[in-house]
C-alpha positions in Angstrom: -1.9 -29.5 7.5 -5.7 -29.6 7.7 -7.8 -26.4 7.2 -11.4 -26.2 8.2 -13.7 -24.2 5.8 -17.2 -23.2 6.7 -19.9 -25.0 4.7 -21.5 -21.6 4.0 -18.6 -20.6 1.8 -20.0 -20.7 -1.7 -18.5 -23.5 -3.8 -16.5 -22.3 -6.8 -15.9 -18.8 -5.6 -12.7 -19.5 -3.8 -10.8 -21.5 -6.5 -7.7 -19.3 -6.3 -7.4 -20.0 -2.6 -8.1 -23.7 -3.0 -5.5 -24.0 -5.7 -2.9 -22.4 -3.4 -3.9 -24.7 -0.5 -3.6 -27.8 -2.7 -0.3 -26.7 -4.1 1.1 -26.3 -0.6 -0.3 -29.7 0.7 -3.1 -28.2 2.8 -6.2 -30.4 3.0 -9.6 -28.6 3.2 -12.4 -30.1 5.3 -15.7 -28.4 5.1 -17.9 -28.2 8.2 -20.1 -25.6 9.9 -17.8 -23.2 11.8 -18.8 -21.2 14.9 -17.3 -18.0 13.4 -15.6 -17.0 10.2 -14.8 -19.0 7.1 -11.5 -20.7 8.0 -9.8 -22.1 11.1 -7.6 -25.0 12.2 -9.0 -28.1 13.8 -6.3 -28.0 16.4 -6.9 -24.3 17.4 -10.2 -22.7 16.7 -9.5 -19.7 18.9 -8.3 -17.9 15.7 -10.7 -17.6 12.7 -10.6 -15.9 9.4 -13.7 -14.4 7.8 -13.1 -13.6 4.1 -14.7 -10.9 2.0 -14.4 -11.1 -1.8 -14.2 -7.3 -2.1 -14.9 -4.1 -0.4 -18.5 -4.2 -1.7 -19.2 -7.3 0.3 -17.7 -5.6 3.4 -20.1 -2.7 2.9 -23.0 -5.1 2.5 -22.1 -6.7 5.8 -21.7 -3.5 7.8 -24.7 -1.8 6.2 -27.4 -4.1 5.0 -26.5 -7.2 7.0 -25.4 -5.2 10.0 -27.2 -7.1 12.7 -26.0 -10.5 11.5 -22.5 -9.3 11.1 -22.4 -7.6 14.5 -23.8 -10.7 16.1 -21.0 -12.8 14.6 -18.4 -10.3 15.9 -20.0 -10.3 19.4 -20.3 -14.1 19.5 -16.6 -14.4 18.5 -15.5 -11.9 21.2 -17.6 -13.6 23.9 -16.1 -17.0 22.9 -12.5 -15.6 23.1 -12.0 -16.1 19.3 -9.6 -13.7 17.6 -11.6 -13.0 14.4 -9.8 -11.5 11.4 -11.9 -10.1 8.6 -9.8 -10.4 5.4 -11.0 -8.2 2.6 -9.7 -9.0 -0.9 -9.3 -6.1 -3.3 -7.2 -5.0 -6.1 -6.5 -1.5 -7.6 -8.8 -0.6 -10.5 -10.5 2.3 -12.2 -13.7 3.4 -10.6 -15.4 5.2 -13.5 -15.9 4.2 -17.1 -13.8 7.1 -18.3 -10.8 5.7 -16.4 -10.1 9.0 -14.6 -10.5 7.9 -11.0 -8.2 5.1 -9.7 -8.7 3.1 -6.5 -5.3 1.8 -5.3 -5.2 -1.6 -3.6 -6.4 -1.1 0.0 -3.8 -2.4 2.5 -5.2 -1.1 5.8 -8.3 0.5 7.2 -6.9 4.0 6.9 -6.4 3.5 3.1 -10.2 3.4 2.9 -10.2 7.2 3.5 -8.9 7.5 -0.1 -11.2 4.8 -1.6 -14.0 5.9 -4.0 -17.1 3.8 -4.0 -17.7 2.9 -7.6 -21.5 3.0 -7.0 -21.2 6.8 -6.5 -20.1 7.1 -10.1 -23.0 5.1 -11.7 -25.3 7.6 -13.5 -28.5 7.4 -15.4 -29.6 10.4 -17.4 -26.7 12.3 -15.8 -27.9 11.7 -12.2 -26.3 9.4 -9.7 -28.1 6.1 -9.4 -26.8 5.4 -5.8 -26.2 8.9 -4.3 -26.2 7.5 -0.8 -23.6 4.8 -1.5 -21.2 4.5 1.5 -18.0 6.5 1.0 -14.6 5.1 2.0 -14.3 7.5 4.9 -17.5 6.3 6.5 -16.5 2.6 6.0 -13.1 3.3 7.7 -14.8 4.8 10.7 -17.1 1.8 11.0 -14.2 -0.7 10.7 -12.2 1.2 13.4 -15.3 1.2 15.7 -15.9 -2.5 15.2 -12.2 -3.3 16.0 -12.4 -1.3 19.2 -15.8 -2.7 20.2 -15.5 -6.3 19.3 -11.8 -7.0 19.2 -11.8 -8.2 15.6 -9.1 -7.1 13.1 -9.7 -5.9 9.5 -7.0 -6.8 7.1 -6.8 -6.2 3.3 -4.9 -8.0 0.6 -5.0 -8.8 -3.1 -6.9 -12.0 -4.0 -3.7 -13.9 -4.9 -2.3 -13.1 -1.5 -5.3 -14.3 0.5 -4.6 -18.0 0.9 -1.0 -17.5 2.2 -2.2 -14.8 4.6 -5.0 -17.1 5.9 -2.4 -19.8 6.8 0.0 -17.2 8.3 -2.7 -15.7 10.5 -3.9 -19.1 11.7 -0.3 -20.0 12.5 0.1 -16.8 14.6 2.1 -14.8 12.0 0.0 -11.6 11.9 2.5 -9.8 9.9 1.8 -12.2 7.0 
């Protein structure tokens, strides 16, 4: 199998996925893609856009909103089914290890997600008091799915490569 990877994917940041692809006989060819980070050369009507963590997703929907929205709109207009695959793994949010974020598996799980930036303090005061909470991110993701026809999916980093292949082969359940 041949997998196309967007040239804008940063080299060296996807080694875990690349190792899995290589182990399973999947050849990666890098080229500029119309949408997303991964697709098949034989069927580019399905594309996967990967996010290394929930923080990158927040960056896209908040700071880079116009660019991200335009990619979703461009995909919808071209008839591309775009999956946004967000890697994440459960971990403590605060340095005291009292608040735990479980691995997010679906948009609605974001309602229980605590943004670690809200717990960063300097001289007892929050450094990022306006950091986006999980409830707000969940609403934004639901709205984008409805408006642009994309689909947000969440997985652990070591599940990402297999899920990419499953999605591109039409196995949405993974």
